[in-house]
C-alpha positions, 0 to 999 in steps of 0.5 A, spaced: 296 474 684 292 480 684 295 482 678 295 476 674 290 474 669 287 468 668 281 465 664 275 463 667 271 457 664 264 456 667 259 451 665 252 454 665 248 447 667 241 450 665 243 452 658 248 446 657 254 451 654 261 453 656 262 460 657 269 464 657 271 470 660 278 474 661 278 477 668 283 479 673 283 475 680 279 478 685 276 483 681 269 485 683 267 485 675 270 478 675 266 476 681 259 479 678 260 475 671 261 469 675 255 470 679 251 472 673 252 465 670 250 461 676 243 463 679 241 460 685 234 456 684 231 459 690 233 466 687 230 464 680 224 461 683 223 468 687 224 472 681 219 468 677 214 469 682 215 477 683 215 478 675 209 477 671 209 476 663 209 483 662 215 484 666 218 478 663 217 481 656 220 487 657 227 483 660 227 480 653 226 486 649 233 488 652 237 482 650 241 482 644 245 476 644 241 470 642 245 466 648 243 471 653 235 470 651 236 462 651 239 463 658 233 468 660 228 462 658 232 457 662 231 461 668 224 464 668 221 460 662 216 457 666 213 463 667 212 465 660 206 466 656 205 466 649 208 472 647 214 471 651 215 464 648 214 467 641 219 473 642 224 468 645 224 465 638 224 471 634 230 473 638 233 467 637 232 467 629 236 473 629 242 469 631 248 470 626 255 467 626 258 463 632 251 464 636 248 461 630 252 455 630 252 454 637 244 454 637 244 449 631 249 444 634 247 437 635 240 439 631 239 444 636 239 440 643 240 447 646 233 448 644 230 442 647 226 445 652 223 451 649 221 446 643 217 442 647 214 447 651 212 451 644 210 444 641 205 443 646 202 450 646 203 453 639 196 450 637 193 455 641 197 461 639 195 468 636 196 469 628 202 474 630 206 469 635 205 463 630 208 467 624 213 470 628 215 463 631 215 460 624 219 465 621 225 464 626 225 457 626 226 457 618 232 462 619 235 457 624 235 452 619 233 446 624 230 440 620 231 434 623 225 430 625 225 432 632 222 439 630 216 435 626 211 436 632 213 444 633 212 445 625 205 441 626 203 445 631 204 451 628 201 449 622 194 447 626 194 453 629 195 457 623 189 454 620 185 456 626 187 463 626 188 464 618 183 470 618 187 473 623 193 473 619 196 480 617 199 480 610 206 480 613 204 474 617 201 470 611 207 472 607 212 470 613 208 463 614 208 461 607 216 463 606 218 459 613 214 453 611 217 453 604 224 455 606 224 449 612 222 444 606 216 443 611 210 439 607 204 442 609 199 442 603 193 444 606 196 450 610 199 452 603 192 452 600 189 455 606 194 461 605 193 462 598 185 462 599 186 467 604 191 471 601 188 472 594 182 476 595 187 481 599 193 482 594 192 489 594 194 490 601 200 486 600 207 490 599 211 488 593 216 485 598 211 480 601 208 479 594 215 477 591 216 472 597 209 469 596 210 467 589 217 465 591 215 461 596 209 457 592 214 456 587 220 453 592 215 449 595 212 446 588 205 448 590 200 450 585 196 456 587 193 459 580 188 464 583 193 467 588 199 467 582 194 470 577 192 475 583 199 477 584 200 478 576 194 482 575 
């Protein structure tokens, strides 16, 4: 049996997905892979207590696979602060191919805990966290009613932090709402009013995104578009 290969099928309860890995029976690497998918609750809890938000953020920055990012949230998300939550969304927004399909399955049910946590806290986030999260959500293309509360929280938080948005943040936020088809007329008015006098600070791509977003949303912003065209 030592030289026979088999397919190990393990279900990660915390994420709710199936993971496959080809391995040799009894091999040390195989044991390590199996162990990595099953973190004992007491170990996860002690890690949360040992690592502060900054250390958890450094762990996140080392992850590339979006599914690894989601597993990380499942293990240690209770200790996440705003920066870690927004970074989690940004990493998930990079998903492509099979990873993206898995995240989108059943209207993003794998993201339920992250979505609910973020919806409760997003109104108090910084401009950067709000813009990055909105941008990532639009790229994930999850549009069912389950996501309404999070988009509303992002809109409310963006209103509160409007003057703190960078040109890129304003551009990414309006692009996100337009791309996701989320009607937010008051927010779009506020972004246009904030962006118009600052047009000179936007680069060409950001200006193009702004113009496209207002056209796509069917939302009039004459002062902003005149400033862009000038």
